[in-house]
N, C-alpha and C positions, 0 to 999 in steps of 0.2 A: 184086507190085504192091500188094496189099492191105496188106502190111507197110510199104511206103513211104508209103502214104496215112496209115496209123495214126501213123507217126513224124512226118509233116508236121503232122498235126492236133494231136498231143500237144505238139509244139514251139511251136505257135501258140495253144494253148487259152486261155492267159491273156488274149490280145488278142482272140480270137474272142468270148469271153464278154462283153467290153466292147462289141464291135460289136453283140451281141445286144440290148443295152440301147437302142440307137438305132433299132431296128425299130419301125415305127408300130403294127403289128398283132401280136397274139399268134401267129396262124397265118401264118407267112411262110416263104420258101424256106430261109433260114439255119437256122431252128428245125427244119424238116423234115429238112434235110441232117444236122444234128448228131444228131437222134434216130435217124435211119436208121443212121448210122455207129456210134453208141453201142450200139444194139441188135444190130447185126450183129457187133460185136466188143467184147463187154462186158469182156473181160479187159484189153485194151490201151486202148480208148477209153472204154468205159462207166464204168470206175472213176473216171477223171479227170473225166469229164463230171458224174458224181454229186457228187463233192466240190467241184468248181469252183462248181456251182450252190448247193450247201448252204452253202458258206463265205460266200456273199453274201446270205443270207436275212435278215441283220440290217439291211440297207439298206431303209428303208420305201418308197422309190420303185419298187423292182423286186421287192419281196417277193412280191406276188401273181403277177406274171408268171413269175418263176423257180420259185415254188411249184407252179404249174400244170404247167410243163414237167417239173419233177422228178417230179410225180405221174404224168404220162404215161409217163415213162421207167420208173418203178418198176412200173407196171401191166403193162408189156410185157417186163420183163427176166426173168420166170419164176423159176427156182430160184436165180438170181444174187442175188435180193432178200434171201435168207436170209444170204448172205455179207456184203452191205452192212449188214444189220441187226446182225450180230455186231460189225462194226467200229464202228458208231455206239454200241452198248452199251459197248464197251471204252473208247472215247474219252470218253464221258460220265462213266464212273467215274474216269478219269484227271483230267478237268476238276474233278470234285468233290474229289478227293484233293489236287490242286494248290492249290485254293482254301483248303482247311483247313490245309495246310502253311504257306502264306504268312501265315496269321493268327497263327502262333506267332512269338515273338521270337527265341529262341536256336536255333542250328543243331542242338544236341543234341536239343532237343524236336522240331524238325522231322523229323530223321532217325528218332527214336523212333516218332513218329506214322506216318511213311511206312512203315517196316518192319512195324509192327503192322497197318496197314490192308491192305497187299498180301499179307500172310500169311493173311488170312481166307479160308476156303473159297469164299465167294461171290465174292470178288475174283479168286481164282485161276481160278474157273470162267469169269469174264468176260475175263480177260487172257491166258489160255493157249489154244494150239491154235486160232488164228484167222488168217485171211488178212491179210497185211501191207497197211496203208493205202497204202504206197508202191508195192507191186507185188502184185497180188492172186494171182498164180501162186505166190508164196512164202508158206509157212505158218510163222507164229511158234509155236515149240514150247513147251517148259517155260520158265516165267519163272525166271531164275536170280537169286533175291532177294539172295543174298550179293554179287552183282556190281552190283546196282542202287544208286542213290544220289540224293541231292538236291544239285544243284550249288550253288555258293556265289554265283553272280551274282544280280543284283537281283530278277529274276523267278522265281527258284528253280525252274529247269527240272528235270524228272525224267529221270535217266539210267536207261535200261531195257535189259536184256539178256535175250534169249531164245535157246534152243537152236535150231539149224537141224534141222528134222525130216526133211529129205531124206536118203534112204539113202546118197547119195554125198557127204554133207556133209564127210566127212574129206578129200576131194580138193578141196574148195572152201573154204567158211568154216563153222566149227563153230557160230558164234554170229551172231545179228543184234543190232546195237547201234543204238539210236535214242534221240532226245531228245524228250520231250513238253514243249512250251513253252506257257504260258498267261499272257497279259498283253501280248503284242506282236502287231501285225498282220503275220503272216507272208506276207501277199500282197506286201508290200514286199520281203521277202527273195526271194520267188519271182520278182518282176519283175527284181531285180538279177541273180539267177542265170540267168534266161532271157536277159538281155542279154549276160551273160558267154558263154553258149553261142553266141549270134549272133556275137559278136566272134571267138570261137574258130573258128567255121565260116568267117568271112571270111578270117582268117589262113591257115587250112589250105587254102582254095581257091587261095591265092597261094603255097602251098608252105612256109608257116611254121607249125610246131607250137610254140606258146608254152607247152605243158605245163600248161594250166589244169586244175583239178580240178573235176569235175562230181559233185555229190552231191544226193540227194533232199531236197526240202523241200516240204511240202504244208500249206496252210491247210485246216483241217477245220471251222472255225466262226469265230465272232467272237473275234478276238484269241487264237486257239489253233491248234495244229497239230503236225505231226511233222517232225523233222529227222533225216536219216540221219547217223550218226557215221562219219567217215572213218577207216578202219582204219589201224593202225600210224602214227599221227600224234600230234604233241605241240604244244602252244602254245610260242611263243618264250619266254613267261614261265616255263614249267616247265623249259625247257632251261637258262635262265639262273638258275633258282631257287637251286640249291645254291651257286653262286658268289656270288650276292647275299646269301645268308644268312651266308656265312662272312666277308664284309667289305663295307663300304658302298662298293662299286666296281661299275662296269659293265665287264665284260670283253668287249670287242668281238670277241674271237676264240673265244668259247665256242660259238657256233653253228657256226662253221667246224670246231672240234674235234669236235663232236657228229656232224656229217656225215661227217667223215673216219673216225670210229669205225665208223659204219654202212657206209661204203665198204669198210673192211677186213673186216667181217663178210660182206659180199656176196662179196668176193674169196675168202675162206676157203671159202665154200659152193661156189664154182666150182672152184678149183684151188689157190689160194694160191701162185701163181707171181708173179714180178715183173711179167710181162705182164698177168696178171689183176688184180693190184693197181692198175696204172696205168689199165687199162680201167675198172675200177669207180670209181676216183677221178675220171677224166675224165667218165664218164657222170653221176656224182652232181653234179659242179660244173656241167656243161652243163645238166642238168635244172633245177637251182636257178636258174641265170642266166636261162634262157628263161622260167621261171614268174615270176620276180621282175620281169622286163621286162613280161610280159603283164599282171600285176596292177598294176604302176605305171601303165601306160597306161589300163587299165580303170577303176581307182579315180579317176584324175585326170579322165577324161572325164565320169564319172557323179557326181563330187563326193562320194565316199563318205567320211564323217567318223567320228569316235569310234574312231580306229584306235589300239589299244594292244596290248601283247604278249600279252594274253589272247584276242584275236580275230584274230591272225595265226598261222598254224600251218605246220608243216613235216612231211612224212611221211618214211618211212624210205628212199624212193627219191630224196629231195632236192627234191620238189615243194613249193614254197611256195604257200599259198593263204589267202584271207581268209574269215571267217565273220561272222555277226551284222551285218546291214545295216539298223540302226535309224535311221540318219541318212544321207540321200542328198541330191544336188543342192545341196551346199555348206551344208547346215543343220548348223551347228557347235554343239557343246555348250559351255556356259559354266560357269565356277566362280567364285563371288564377283564376278560381273559381268564377268569377263575371259574372252575366247575362248582356249580351251586349245590348239587346233591352229592353227599359223601357217604351215604349209607346204602346197603344192598336193597332194602325195602323200608317202607314207612311203618314204624311202630312207636308212636309218640306216647307221652305220659297221659294224654287225653284218653287214648284207647285202653291203656293199661289200667287206668282208674276205673273204667267200666268193667273190664274183665275181672279185676280184683274186688268187685262189688263196692267200689267207692273207697277202698282202703289199700292203696298200693304199697304203703310203707309199714303196714301193721299198726298204724296209728290213725290220726285224724286226717281229713282231707286237707290238701295243701294247695296254695296258690303260689306259683313260681314267678318271680320278677325277671325281667329281661334287661340286660344280659348278664350282669355281674354276679348275681346270686344263683345262676344256673348250676345245678348239681349234676356231676357226671355219675349217673347211677349205672349199675350193672345188674344183669339178671340175678347174680348171686345174692344181691341185697334184698330181693323180694321173693326168693325161693321159699321163704316161710309161708307165703300165701298159697294155700292149696289150690285156689282157683287159677292163679297164674301158672302154677306148676302143671295143672291139667291142660291149660292152653298151650304150654310149651310142648308137652307130650303129643297133643293133638296136631300141632304143626309138624312135628317130626314124622308122625304116622302118615299124614296127608302127603308130605314130601316124598316118602318112600314109595307110596302107591303110584304117584305120577312117574317117579324114576323108573319103575318097572315097565312103563309104557314109553320110555324115552325114544325108542325107534319110531314109534307112530308119530310122536310130536315133531321130531326132527324131519321125518319124511314129508309131513304136511307143510312144514315151513319150506322145505326144499322145493316142493311143488309150486310155491309162490314166487320162485326166482324169476320166471318170465313175466311177472305181472308189471314190472316197471316201478315198483314201490322204491322210493329213494333210499330207505334204510334197510332194504333187503334185495341186494343186487348181485351178490356173489356168495359162493359157499363159505367164504371167510366170515360173512355176517352171521353164520350159524354157530361159530366157535363159542360165542358167549353162552348160548343155550346148552351146548355140549359141556361147558364148564359148570354151569349152575346145576345141571342134572348129574354131574360127576360121572359121566359115562366111562372115563378112563379108570375109575376105581372099581375093582371087582368085588371087594368086600362091602356088604351092605352096612355093616356097623361103622366102617371107616367113612362111608358116604354120609351116614347120619351124623357122625362127629364133625364132618365138614359143614353140614347144614347148621348144626348147633353153634359152630364158630361164627357163621354168618348171622345167625339169630342174635347172638350176644353182641356182635358188631352193630347190628341194627338198633338194638335197645340202648346200648351204651353210647351210641352216637345220636340218640333221639334229641339231645339238646341242640345239635346243629340243625336238625330238621325244624325245630321250634323257632330258631332264629331266622331260617329261610322263610318260614310261614309268616313271621312277624314282618319281615321285609316285604313280602308279597302284600300283606295288608296295608302297609304304609304306602305302597305304590299304586293301590287301586282307588 
């Protein structure tokens, strides 16, 4: 029972903290309830309570209130305070290091400074053998400096790898991999991931497992936090990288070939019979299809933008997933005054090739040149492929299930209005989600027709996404 309560509170913490801001008095029932639960269960609830409060202390309107609540919690948590203190010290050091790294111009200088600083004895003292900010019951062991790195993206996140100090690590995971990011408000990523979890739960309650990937993400202060690195996964960019470097082409079958290679490896581990080959192949394609459908619907409803091949990933089991949610609610990036993204969600030929079992046109695999020979395909052209038709029906069914819970989704977003997120500041920001959920349409069939129109728009405009992706590769 206590475990269920802890899971429920943790799943709702982001929204409960916003509700706390609306309380008239400091001493109220909600504050007492949260303090009681956090002190009774510091490992599961207390850790998240501590960091949720601390990550909002930069907001002047609630700094005093949250500061007093945080002090009350720290005074009552006993020996756990030393563990929280160790985490704060480590994250403060990472923040200072990240700031210094970003001040340097060249990647070589950035990496040189990074390795020099983390190798210092005082840095190793702060960054090793401490409880994980994502899960306090896990201990981050030795920092594997040779595996750490400064990533190439704009905010220069730090890639960090520790040994797993657990005695049974060899039967689980030998390392912990995390990303420290400074310069983005990770509360927006937390909100997006929390809504993904809600959608996943809604689908599973109706018997649909859309194979969404859940990973840890925690804001630990103003525009900084920790992100869990998903194991055995690669960006679509890196999968296509070798092919792109060998010729200025986009091979739409490259992702499919990569997945098939992993399916063969899985089959080899099992038995390497024809039956095991077929089972591994079908499982891989099915997993990809379900996850692709889930993220198409989720990103469409929430208006997640700035989608490029470096923030769409695939793991070795075939699960596709999205990362980095800096732009939501249809806030689109512009370049030279032009909007880069022109489709409601990403459904490129790479994905359709996998969904259609490597046969998107009813013929052989195709390699599409950029940009003159790009074909303006429509959903109608590949309706003859039964697998793609099943994918289309799956997307429609998943969309309608979420639409039936539109009030819950909109209410949770409305609860985040006091959070100070730059892309969610007024009720007007919710209009996009009201539109994508078609809340003004009473007839479910009309709502489904609206979604299918957007689906066709996404696929027929996939060539524009491909050109955007090609431009992204050229600029990296």
